[in-house]
N, C-alpha and C positions, 0 to 999 in steps of 0.2 A: 089033102094037104100033107104036110110033113110034120107030124106032131113032135118029132124028136128035135127039131130046130129050136134053139133057145129064143126066148122072146125078150123084148126090151124091158128094162126095169129103170127105176129112178128117173122117170120122165118129168122134165121140168120145162116151163116156159120162162124165157127171159126176154123182157121187152122194155125198151127205153125210147120215148118219143115215137112209138109205134113201129120201130124196128124190132122185129120179133124173131128170136132164135129158139128152136126146139132142141133140147138136148136129152141124151139118155145114155145107158150102159146096157150091155158090155160091148167091147170092140168085137166085131164079127170075125169068125175064122171058118172058112169053107162055105159061107153063105153071105147074103146081102140084106140090106134094109131098104124098104120103100115106104115113104110117108104118104098117108092119105088124110086130108083135112076135111072133116065133116061139119058143115054148118047146120043150124036149126032150119033155115029156109033156103039155103043155097046148095048147089050141086057139089058132089064130092070132087076134090081136085087132088091129083097126085103130085108130089114134089120129091126131089132127091131119089129118083128112081135107080134101083140097084146100086146103092151107095155103100161103101165100106166105112164111111165116117159115122160118128155118133152125134152129129148135130146137123141141123138143117135150117136155113133161112127161109121162113115161111111168110115173110112180110107181104109179098105181092099177092098172096091169096086170101089176105085178111083185110081187103080194102073196105068191106063193109064193117066199120070199126065197132058198130053197136051190136053186131051179131055175136052169138055165142058159139064157140067152136070146140071140137074135141079132135085129137089126133090119133089115128090108128097107125102104129108102126109095125109093118109086116116084116116078118122074117122069111126070106125066099131064097131059092137057088136061082141061078141064072135062067134056067128053063122053067121055073116055077111060075112065072107070070103068064105063060102061055096056055096053061091047062085051066080047066073050069072049076077046080077045087079050091076052096078058100084056104090061103096059107095061114099059119099061126100068127097072131098079132097081139100087141098090148095096146091098151087104150089109156090116153092121158086124162088128167083132170080137165074140167071145163075151163075155157079162157075167153073173156070178153075184152078185147083191146081197149075200148073206151073207158071201162072202169078199172083196168088192171095194168095198163102200160105205165111206167114210171115217168114222171116229168123230169126232163134233163136240166142241166145248169143254164140258167139265163146268162146271156153275154152282156156285161156292163160296157156300154159304148163311151160314156162320158160322165164325169161328175165334177162338181164345183162347190166350194163353200165360200159364199160372199156375205160377209157380215153375219146376220143371224139366220141365213137360209142355206140349207143343203139341198142341192139339186142333183138328181141321179137319173140318167137316161139309159135304158136297156133295151135288149132285143129278144124276141121270143125264140126258143129253140125251133129248129126246123125238123120236119118229119121226112121220111123217104118218098112220101106221096107227092105227086105233082098236079098242077093245074093243066088244062089242055094246051096252054102255051109253053109248057115245059118248066115253069118256075115251080120251086118246091113250096109245098104248103107248110105253114108254121103250126104249132100246136094251137094257137089262137084261132086259126082258120077252122080247125076241127071242133074245139071246145066252145069257142065263141064266148057268150056271157057266163058260161060255167067255169071260166078260168079267172083267177085273180092272182096278184103277187103281193108278197109280204117283204117289207124291208126291216131288217133287224139292225139297229144301230146303238152305239154306246160311245161315251167319251173315251178318248184314247188313254190307255193305262188305267181304265176303270172296269169294273165287272158288272155294273148296273146297265141292263140291256132294255131298250124300248123297241116297239115295232109300230109300223104303219102299213095300210093296205091300199092298193090301187087296182083298177081294172084297165088302166091305160099303160103306156110305156115309160112313164116317168114318175118320180117322186119329188115333191118339194116339202122339206120338213124344216120347222123352226128349231134352231139350236142355239147354244151358248156361243156368241161370236168370239169369245176369248179362248175357246178350247177347240182342239182338233177331234175329229170323229172317225170311228171305224164302222164298217157296215158290210152286209151281204144280202142277197135277194134270193128268194125261194118261191117257186110257183106252187099254187094251192088249188085243189078242186074241192070246194066245200061240200059238194053233193055226195061225195064218196064216203063210205064207211071205213074203208081201208085204202092205203096208199094216197092219203089226202095230200101229204106234203112232198114236193118234189125234191130234187137234188139241190144242194146249196151252191150258190155262185162263189167265186173266189172272194176272200176278204180284202177289202181295200180301205185305206186310211187317207184322210185329208192332211195337208201339211201347211195350210194357211195360218199365218200368224204363230208358227211354232217358235217358241222361245227356248233359251237355253235351259230354263228350269224344266220345261216339258221334255226336252231331248235327253237330258242327263239325269234328272231326278233330284230330289231334295238331299239325298245322302251325300252327293258330291259337293253340294254347297256347304253342308255341315262340315265336311272334312276341310274344305278351303277356309272356312271361317276359323276352325280351330288352328290352322297353320298360321293364318294372318295374326290371330291373337298371340300365338306363341312367338311369332317374329317380333311383334310389338312389345311384348313382355321382355324378350331377350334384349331388345334395343334399349328399353328403359333401364334394365338391370345394368347393362354395359355402361350406360351413360352415368349412372350413379356411382358405379366403381371408378370410372375415369375421373369423375369429378372429385371423389374422395382422395384419389391418388395425387391429383393436382394440388389440393389443399395441403396434403401431408408433405408434399415436395416443397411447397412454398414455405411452410412452417419450418422445415429443416434448413432452408436457405437463409432464413431470418435469424437463426440461432447464433451464428458468429457475430453478427452485428450487435446483438444484445449483450454478449460477453464483453465487447469492447467498451 
């Protein structure tokens, strides 16, 4: 081989919903990289052959998601792949997709708050892997009963948070019918020691029965009340002043009659 060629450093696996990218450094100059994926029980597979990039999509060679893999990143010249000597290479840490891929954001399809019931319907994130008919597998198709979802919810404009768990695609929660609620969903793999919690969905809020007090807050009503009281007080004061003036004027008009 050529021991003078630099080898890759800072090798990392980045995987969301089983889409897995291998990344490393440095950018090559005068040589190339070739990635080899080694499984514990599977044959070695080459990816990104003679690349000048420092990342490689290895999703399609990790289909056995419960297998544990390591990546060998070979530093080679364009002719180095043809000889029988092993080129210099760096080895990644071990990676098991089933236990290490990050769960992506669930997609909330519909939500309603009717009376004291909050109903939320959502969809599993999809993976890059497909069924024989070409449709994409979801994370539930792979994790099956090892997957559950948590709904975190709280009263709008409140910090007190509650949660509920489901293994289906919907939640039905009992709530205060006079209040609006905000919420988000997160996938969970309880059997994992690390990466148990997935990415959080977007936060949504209900608007059923939203009144002016909820919309603008109590501070605005206090200000309005103070203004109303001030106006009423001013009106009373003006009425008293006008009344006194009228009495004074009437008294002055009667003085000439008294002198006669």
